[in-house]
C-alpha positions in Angstrom: 66.7 -27.3 -24.8 66.2 -24.8 -22.1 63.0 -22.8 -21.3 62.6 -19.3 -19.9 64.6 -16.1 -20.5 66.8 -17.1 -17.5 67.4 -20.6 -18.9 66.2 -22.0 -15.6 64.4 -25.1 -16.9 66.3 -27.8 -18.8 64.2 -30.1 -20.8 64.9 -33.8 -20.2 61.8 -35.6 -21.7 58.4 -35.3 -23.4 55.7 -36.4 -21.0 52.7 -35.9 -23.3 50.9 -33.9 -26.0 47.4 -32.4 -25.9 45.1 -30.0 -27.6 46.5 -26.9 -25.9 50.2 -27.9 -25.9 52.6 -30.3 -24.4 54.0 -31.3 -21.0 57.8 -31.6 -20.7 59.9 -33.2 -17.9 62.5 -30.6 -16.9 65.2 -30.0 -14.3 64.9 -26.8 -12.4 68.5 -25.6 -12.6 68.0 -23.0 -9.8 66.7 -25.5 -7.2 68.0 -28.8 -8.6 64.5 -30.3 -8.6 62.6 -32.3 -11.2 59.5 -30.5 -12.5 56.8 -30.8 -15.2 56.4 -27.8 -17.5 53.1 -27.4 -19.4 53.9 -25.4 -22.5 50.9 -23.9 -24.2 50.7 -23.5 -28.0 51.4 -20.0 -29.3 47.7 -19.2 -30.0 46.2 -16.2 -28.3 43.1 -17.9 -27.0 45.1 -20.8 -25.7 47.4 -18.3 -23.9 44.4 -16.6 -22.3 42.9 -19.9 -21.3 46.1 -21.0 -19.6 46.3 -17.7 -17.8 42.8 -18.3 -16.4 43.8 -21.8 -15.3 46.9 -20.5 -13.5 44.7 -17.9 -11.8 42.3 -20.7 -10.6 45.2 -22.7 -9.3 46.6 -19.7 -7.4 43.1 -19.2 -5.9 43.0 -22.8 -4.7 46.5 -22.5 -3.2 45.3 -19.4 -1.3 42.0 -20.8 -0.1 43.3 -24.3 0.6 46.8 -23.5 1.9 47.3 -27.0 3.4 46.2 -28.6 0.1 43.6 -30.9 1.5 42.1 -30.8 -2.0 45.0 -32.9 -3.4 45.4 -30.3 -6.2 48.5 -30.3 -8.3 51.1 -27.8 -7.1 51.7 -24.9 -9.4 55.2 -23.7 -8.7 55.8 -21.0 -11.3 54.6 -19.4 -14.5 56.6 -17.7 -17.3 56.4 -16.9 -21.0 58.9 -18.6 -23.2 60.2 -16.8 -26.4 57.5 -14.1 -25.8 54.9 -16.4 -27.2 54.4 -19.6 -25.2 52.7 -19.5 -21.8 54.3 -22.0 -19.4 53.2 -23.4 -16.1 55.6 -25.2 -13.8 54.2 -28.1 -11.8 55.4 -30.6 -9.2 56.4 -33.9 -10.9 53.9 -36.7 -10.8 53.9 -40.3 -12.1 51.1 -41.5 -14.4 47.4 -40.9 -14.9 44.8 -43.3 -13.5 43.7 -43.8 -17.1 47.1 -45.0 -18.3 47.5 -47.2 -15.2 44.2 -48.9 -15.8 45.1 -49.4 -19.5 48.3 -51.1 -18.5 46.2 -53.3 -16.2 44.5 -54.9 -19.2 41.1 -53.5 -18.4 40.9 -55.3 -15.0 39.7 -53.6 -11.8 42.0 -52.8 -8.9 42.3 -54.3 -5.5 39.4 -53.1 -3.3 41.9 -51.6 -0.8 43.2 -49.4 -3.6 39.7 -48.6 -4.9 38.8 -47.4 -1.4 41.9 -45.3 -1.0 41.4 -43.6 -4.4 37.7 -43.1 -3.8 38.2 -41.6 -0.4 40.9 -39.1 -1.6 38.8 -38.1 -4.6 35.8 -37.4 -2.4 37.9 -35.5 0.1 39.3 -33.4 -2.7 35.9 -32.6 -4.0 34.6 -31.7 -0.5 37.2 -29.1 -0.2 36.9 -27.7 -3.8 33.2 -27.5 -3.6 33.4 -25.8 -0.1 35.3 -23.0 -1.7 32.8 -22.7 -4.5 34.8 -24.4 -7.3 33.6 -26.9 -9.8 36.3 -28.8 -11.7 34.0 -29.4 -14.7 36.2 -32.1 -16.4 36.9 -34.8 -13.9 38.1 -38.1 -15.7 40.7 -40.8 -15.2 43.1 -38.8 -17.4 43.0 -35.9 -14.9 43.6 -38.1 -11.8 47.3 -38.6 -11.4 49.1 -41.2 -9.3 51.9 -39.8 -7.3 53.7 -43.1 -7.5 52.6 -45.9 -9.8 55.0 -48.5 -8.3 53.0 -51.8 -8.0 53.1 -55.6 -7.8 51.4 -57.8 -10.4 49.3 -60.3 -8.5 46.4 -62.7 -9.1 43.1 -60.8 -9.4 40.9 -61.5 -6.3 37.6 -61.1 -8.2 38.5 -62.5 -11.7 39.7 -66.1 -11.8 42.8 -66.6 -13.9 43.4 -62.9 -14.3 46.1 -60.6 -12.9 46.0 -57.1 -11.5 48.4 -54.4 -10.3 48.4 -53.7 -6.6 49.7 -50.2 -5.8 52.4 -49.7 -3.2 51.0 -46.2 -2.4 47.6 -45.2 -4.0 48.0 -41.5 -3.5 46.3 -39.3 -6.1 46.5 -35.7 -7.3 43.9 -33.8 -9.4 45.2 -31.9 -12.5 43.9 -29.8 -15.4 41.8 -27.0 -14.0 41.5 -25.3 -17.4 37.7 -25.6 -17.4 37.2 -25.1 -13.6 34.9 -22.3 -12.6 33.8 -20.7 -9.4 30.1 -20.4 -8.6 29.8 -16.8 -9.9 31.4 -17.8 -13.2 29.2 -20.8 -14.1 27.9 -20.8 -17.7 25.2 -22.6 -19.7 27.6 -24.4 -22.0 28.5 -28.1 -22.1 31.2 -29.2 -19.7 33.2 -32.3 -19.3 34.2 -35.3 -21.5 31.4 -37.3 -23.0 32.0 -40.6 -21.1 32.1 -38.7 -17.7 29.5 -36.0 -18.5 26.5 -35.7 -16.1 23.0 -36.3 -17.5 21.8 -32.8 -16.5 24.6 -31.4 -18.7 23.7 -33.7 -21.6 20.0 -32.8 -21.5 20.8 -29.1 -21.4 19.8 -28.1 -17.8 21.6 -25.8 -15.5 24.5 -27.6 -13.7 26.5 -27.1 -10.5 29.0 -29.0 -8.5 26.8 -32.1 -8.6 28.2 -32.6 -12.2 31.6 -33.3 -10.6 29.9 -35.9 -8.4 28.6 -37.8 -11.4 32.1 -37.8 -12.9 33.5 -39.0 -9.6 31.0 -41.9 -9.6 32.2 -42.9 -13.1 35.8 -42.8 -12.0 35.3 -44.7 -8.8 33.3 -47.4 -10.6 35.9 -47.7 -13.3 38.7 -48.4 -10.7 36.6 -51.4 -9.6 35.4 -52.7 -13.0 38.5 -51.7 -14.9 36.7 -50.1 -17.9 34.4 -47.2 -18.6 30.8 -47.8 -17.6 29.4 -45.3 -20.2 30.9 -45.6 -23.7 28.7 -44.1 -26.3 28.6 -42.2 -29.6 25.8 -39.7 -29.1 23.2 -38.5 -26.5 20.3 -40.8 -27.2 22.7 -43.8 -26.7 24.0 -42.2 -23.5 20.6 -42.1 -21.9 19.7 -45.6 -23.2 23.0 -47.0 -21.6 22.3 -45.1 -18.3 18.8 -46.6 -18.1 20.1 -50.1 -18.6 23.3 -49.8 -16.4 21.5 -48.0 -13.6 18.1 -49.9 -14.0 16.1 -46.7 -13.8 14.8 -44.0 -16.2 15.6 -40.3 -16.4 13.2 -38.5 -14.1 10.2 -37.0 -16.0 10.8 -33.7 -14.0 14.2 -33.3 -15.8 12.7 -34.0 -19.2 9.9 -31.6 -18.6 12.3 -28.9 -17.4 14.4 -29.3 -20.5 11.4 -29.2 -22.8 10.1 -26.1 -21.0 13.4 -24.3 -21.4 13.6 -25.2 -25.0 17.1 -26.6 -24.8 16.4 -30.3 -25.5 18.4 -31.0 -28.7 19.3 -34.4 -30.2 17.1 -36.3 -27.8 13.6 -37.7 -28.3 11.3 -38.4 -25.3 7.7 -39.6 -25.6 4.9 -38.6 -23.2 3.0 -41.5 -21.6 -0.7 -41.5 -20.8 0.0 -40.7 -17.2 2.1 -37.6 -18.1 5.4 -39.2 -17.6 8.2 -39.0 -20.1 10.2 -41.9 -21.6 13.2 -42.1 -23.9 12.1 -43.0 -27.4 14.4 -46.0 -27.5 15.0 -48.0 -29.6 12.5 -46.4 -32.0 14.6 -43.2 -32.4 18.0 -44.9 -32.0 20.6 -43.6 -34.5 21.3 -47.1 -36.0 21.0 -50.8 -35.3 24.6 -50.9 -34.0 23.7 -48.5 -31.2 20.7 -50.7 -30.3 23.0 -53.8 -30.1 25.6 -51.9 -28.0 22.9 -50.9 -25.5 21.5 -54.5 -25.4 25.0 -55.7 -24.4 25.2 -53.3 -21.4 25.3 -55.2 -18.1 23.7 -53.5 -15.1 26.3 -52.1 -12.6 24.6 -54.1 -9.8 25.5 -57.3 -11.6 29.2 -56.3 -12.0 29.8 -55.8 -8.2 30.3 -58.7 -5.9 27.6 -59.2 -3.3 30.2 -58.8 -0.5 30.9 -55.3 -1.8 27.3 -54.0 -1.2 28.5 -50.8 0.5 30.7 -50.0 -2.5 27.7 -50.4 -4.8 25.7 -48.1 -2.6 28.2 -45.4 -3.0 28.4 -45.8 -6.7 24.7 -45.7 -7.2 24.4 -42.7 -4.9 26.9 -40.8 -7.0 25.3 -41.9 -10.3 21.8 -40.7 -9.4 20.4 -39.3 -12.7 18.6 -36.5 -10.8 21.3 -34.1 -9.5 19.0 -33.1 -6.6 19.1 -36.7 -5.3 22.8 -37.3 -6.1 25.2 -37.7 -3.2 27.4 -34.7 -2.4 31.1 -35.1 -1.5 30.3 -34.5 2.2 27.5 -37.1 2.3 29.6 -39.6 0.4 32.4 -39.4 2.9 29.9 -40.6 5.6 28.8 -43.7 3.7 29.9 -47.1 5.2 32.3 -47.9 2.3 34.4 -44.9 3.1 33.7 -44.3 6.8 34.0 -47.9 8.1 36.7 -50.5 7.9 34.6 -52.7 5.6 34.8 -54.2 2.1 38.6 -54.4 2.3 38.3 -58.1 1.7 39.1 -58.6 -2.0 
């Protein structure tokens, strides 16, 4: 099959399917290069959504000409068969999500964790400096440029194996939900397991929502599994409180109650005026209560010798976005800035 009115892109393989369309591996007959073509379903609103994503990517390429943001390169756009909006991207390897799944839920080598974390934070520093919030950061949207690796004994899990990357270079993809500061909206953003608490509770959000997502991703590269896996919002906050060993700040709850946007969540006011999650009293079911009880605090999942890594993760996973570490401040932390914690 060929794509485009000029038959420029020859399809060689199906790379993946999604809500908005599919991604095809193609050969660019004009330049003799491999490319990935994202073909959007022939639905008008999907077409317009893809046009907006292409515009955002063009803006990034203009504002970050040297691509310090590690953003996927958009090479061309065209309409196939007068119906399907197509975006031509540079070829990449596999997503961080799929790589971790192949790793049997085990965390990566600390050297790889550090490289991925550093690149992600550098990317966000640039994107946030030009006023852009990605809005849907997750392991599926972090691509490895080269997934070549060696399978070796896991340094932190006796008897287990892990994959050690030859080159842990990453690229950020899927800017379909990304917005510049002037275009921010009140709606929910992100994917549930990576969604920031201020978004869940219904407060105004900004680029700090990306930082929470980054914390989830970075922690997952070390642990090997999602740290927040839940079915609804009450359970999300109950897991947060147990995993982070702290409660949602009363100021956030009060602000949500005052704005009238607190839905699907029940907090109770204490005698001192503070607010506390009504858990387990208002838990959806007993299974949710048991799932929360099984949550192990992040502090207990990180080796003592990796204290500076734990500091970064807890700084990114601050429940209060006003206290959460920015990309710029995160890059100054010892784990990223110093040659430490590279022991496995």
